[in-house]
C-alpha positions as CSV (number, residue, x, y, z in Angstrom):
1,M,18.7,53.1,23.6
2,A,19.7,56.7,24.4
3,L,22.6,55.6,26.6
4,E,23.9,53.3,23.8
5,H,23.8,56.3,21.4
6,L,25.7,58.4,23.9
7,H,28.3,55.7,24.4
8,Y,28.8,55.5,20.6
9,W,28.8,59.3,20.0
10,L,30.9,60.3,23.0
11,G,32.7,57.1,24.1
12,E,34.0,55.7,20.8
13,G,34.6,59.0,19.0
14,L,35.8,61.2,21.8
15,S,37.0,58.6,24.3
16,A,34.8,59.8,27.2
17,G,34.7,57.1,29.8
18,R,31.6,54.9,30.1
19,S,31.1,55.8,33.8
20,R,31.4,59.5,33.0
21,I,28.8,59.2,30.2
22,E,26.4,57.2,32.5
23,R,26.8,59.7,35.3
24,W,26.0,62.6,32.8
25,W,22.9,60.7,31.5
26,R,21.6,60.2,35.0
27,E,22.0,63.9,35.7
28,V,20.0,64.9,32.5
29,E,17.6,62.0,32.2
30,A,14.8,63.8,34.0
31,Q,15.0,66.7,31.6
32,V,14.4,64.7,28.4
33,V,11.4,62.8,27.0
34,E,11.3,59.9,24.6
35,V,9.6,60.6,21.2
36,D,8.8,58.3,18.3
37,V,10.4,59.3,15.0
38,E,9.2,57.0,12.2
39,G,9.2,54.0,14.6
40,E,12.5,54.7,16.3
41,R,13.0,56.0,19.8
42,R,14.7,59.4,20.1
43,W,15.0,61.9,23.0
44,I,14.5,65.7,23.1
45,L,14.5,68.2,25.9
46,A,11.2,68.0,27.7
47,D,10.8,71.8,27.4
48,H,10.8,71.4,23.6
49,A,8.2,68.6,23.5
50,A,5.1,70.9,23.3
51,G,6.6,72.8,20.3
52,L,7.3,69.6,18.5
53,V,3.6,68.8,18.2
54,D,3.0,71.7,15.9
55,V,6.0,71.2,13.6
56,R,5.1,70.3,10.1
57,P,7.5,68.9,7.5
58,G,9.2,71.5,5.3
59,T,12.2,71.5,3.0
60,H,15.4,72.9,4.3
61,V,18.8,72.7,2.5
62,A,22.1,73.5,4.3
63,L,25.6,73.6,2.9
64,L,27.7,72.5,5.9
65,P,31.5,72.6,6.3
66,G,33.4,69.3,6.3
67,K,33.4,67.5,9.7
68,D,30.4,69.6,10.8
69,D,29.0,68.7,14.2
70,W,25.6,67.9,12.8
71,V,27.1,65.1,10.7
72,M,30.0,64.0,12.9
73,G,28.2,64.3,16.3
74,P,26.0,61.2,15.8
75,G,28.7,59.6,13.7
76,T,28.7,58.5,10.1
77,K,27.3,55.1,11.1
78,D,24.0,56.8,12.0
79,T,22.0,56.4,8.7
80,W,19.4,58.8,10.0
81,V,21.9,61.6,9.2
82,V,24.3,60.0,6.9
83,P,22.9,57.4,4.4
84,A,25.4,54.5,3.8
85,A,26.1,55.8,0.3
86,H,27.6,59.0,1.7
87,R,29.5,57.5,4.7
88,S,33.0,57.3,3.1
89,A,32.8,60.9,1.8
90,M,31.8,62.2,5.2
91,T,34.6,60.4,7.0
92,R,37.1,62.1,4.6
93,G,35.8,65.5,5.6
94,T,33.9,66.4,2.4
95,H,31.4,69.3,2.7
96,P,28.0,67.8,3.2
97,L,24.9,69.0,1.4
98,V,22.0,68.4,3.9
99,V,18.4,68.2,2.8
100,D,15.8,68.0,5.7
101,G,18.5,67.0,8.1
102,V,19.9,64.1,6.0
103,V,23.1,64.2,3.9
104,A,22.0,64.1,0.3
105,G,25.3,64.8,-1.3
106,T,28.4,66.9,-1.2
107,W,29.4,70.4,-2.3
108,R,32.6,72.4,-2.9
109,R,33.4,75.9,-3.9
110,A,35.6,76.4,-6.9
111,G,36.2,80.2,-7.2
112,D,32.8,81.8,-7.6
113,V,31.0,78.5,-8.4
114,V,29.4,76.1,-5.9
115,E,29.5,72.6,-7.3
116,V,27.1,70.0,-5.8
117,S,27.3,66.2,-6.4
118,C,23.6,65.6,-6.5
119,S,20.5,66.7,-8.4
120,L,17.7,68.1,-6.4
121,T,14.1,68.7,-7.6
122,G,11.1,70.8,-6.5
123,D,11.3,72.6,-3.2
124,A,14.7,71.1,-2.4
125,A,16.2,72.6,-5.7
126,R,14.7,76.0,-4.9
127,A,16.0,75.8,-1.3
128,L,19.5,75.0,-2.6
129,V,19.5,78.1,-4.8
130,V,18.5,80.2,-1.8
131,E,21.3,78.6,0.3
132,V,23.9,79.3,-2.3
133,E,22.7,82.9,-2.4
134,R,23.0,83.1,1.4
135,L,26.5,81.7,1.2
136,G,27.4,84.2,-1.4
137,E,26.1,87.0,0.8
138,L,28.2,85.7,3.8
139,L,31.3,85.6,1.6
140,G,30.7,88.8,-0.2
141,S,30.7,87.1,-3.6
142,D,28.1,86.4,-6.3
143,L,28.2,82.6,-6.5
144,A,26.9,80.5,-9.3
145,L,25.5,77.0,-8.8
146,R,26.6,74.0,-10.8
147,T,24.6,70.8,-10.5
148,P,25.2,67.4,-12.2
């Protein structure tokens, strides 16, 4: 499974040769371990496995730039990161709004306003406000948030 993902991520999108990808996987295979994520096989660095045991779900919101590596790395076909409803927007380079590692909508800056395409509630809504404030600090601007 991991090798198929690598062929898709690196081979189809970046045109790395199959033999090069397989050689690279053989070189790193001993450094990764398989984990179960909601019934699907995934791989992480073995050195990180112990720390994963103590991780508890939390809400995190990120305003990413268009064509960000988090979204484009696994490819827009990977519905773990990009649900099907957002696939076409992500392939056009729209700025993804990510909630807990999954694209939940899009965002754009219009002057001093950050406009988002989706409504968030609870912890996610509060985390979005904090993220917009953080972006404003980075840009040296007092940004307002506009939601649908």
